[in-house]
Structures are given as structure tokens and as C-alpha cells.
N, C-alpha and C positions, 0 to 999 in steps of 0.2 A: 216120426211117422214112417212106417215101412209099407212096402207095396202090398204084402199079403196080410198084414195086421194080425198074425197068429190065429187065423181062422181056418176052419176046415175047408179045403179046396174041393171043388167038384170038377168033373170033366166038362170041358166046353161042349156046346151043342155043335151039331154038324154045320149049322148055318154060321156060327161064329168061326169055325175052322175054315169053312169055305170063304168067308169074307176076308180072313187073314191071308189065305192062299192067293186070292185074287189081288189084294193090295200088294202082297209081297212080289208077285210076278210082275204086276204093273210098275211098281217102283224100281225093281231090278232092271226091267226093260227100259224104262225112262232114263235111268241113270246110265245105262250102257250106251244108249244112242244120243244122249244130250247131257253134257256136263252141267248146263244151266238148270235143267230139270232135276238132276241129281243134287245140285247145291240147294235148290229150293226145298226138295224133299228132306234133305239132311237137316236143314234148319228147322223144318216143321217137326222132324223127329226129335231134335233137341228140345224144342218147345214142349212137346208132349212129355218127354222124360222129366223136364224141369217142372211142368205142371203137376206131374204125379208126385213130386217131392213136396211142393208147396200147397197143393190143394187136395181136398179129399174126394177123389174120384176113383172108382174101382176099374181095374183092367183085367181082372180074373174072377170068374164066378165062384161064389162060396155057397154054403148051405143057407146062409141068411140073406144074401144079396145076389140078385141077378145082374148081369152086365149086358148092356145093349150090344147086339152083334156088330154094329158099325164101330163103336168105340173099341171093342176087342179087336176087330179086323184092322182098324187103322193103327192101333198101338203095336200089336204083334206083327202085323204085315210089314210095317215099315222097319221094325227091328230085323225081321227075317229077310226082307228084300234089300236092305241097305247095310246094316251093321254087320251081320254075320258074313255076307260075301266079302266085305272089306277086311274083316279079321282073317278070313281064310286066305285071301290074296296076300296080305301082309305076312302072314305066317309062312306061306309057301315061298315067297320071295326072300324074306329076311330072317325067317325062323323066329325063335322066341325073343331074340334081341329086337326084332321089329315090333313085336307086341309090347315089349317093355318100353321101347322108345315112344310108342303111341301113348302109353300111360303116363310117362313122365314129361312129355313135351307139351 
């Protein structure tokens, strides 16, 4: 099962992008000010990624299927707010070796 299932993708709606931006900013801010909030959000992100692998729910709109804006916003907002900043921070501090260490540890 792949995330995009070889279907024609469409551009997300403005509401979906707005929801993702709000969740991304909120998750980044929560992680910045409270490690406990960051840990809970990181665990929730891992649950969403795992659920995407095991269950059939869509996180990107296609021509055949629409995606609820809150599902899109939660999934991609948490990725943008937590995962990408962490990867940027690790790559700036430790370079590609740090990214490699994340992958193998």
C-alpha cells in the first residue's frame, strides 16, 4: 500500500493548505515552548504515519477521492511543523552524517 496509490493527484484546496499551515505553526510553537507537548505531538505524528501504512485512508486529494481538510491539515501540518524543522536542525548541526545517524539509529 503506498500513500499515493498511483492515482492522479490534484492541488489541495486553499482550506486544506490553511489547515495544514495552522497545524504546522501550532505544532512548531508547542514543540518550541514545551518539550512535553512536542513529545505528545511527535507520538501522534508517528501514529498517523503508521496508520497511513496499515489502514486505507487518504492524505492527499486525487481526481477520484477528496480528502477532508482536517485530515490533510493534521497529517501534513504535523509533518511540516515537527519533522521538517527537526531534519533542518540536525542537518545544520551535524550535516549529512546527522541525518544518516537518524536513519540508522
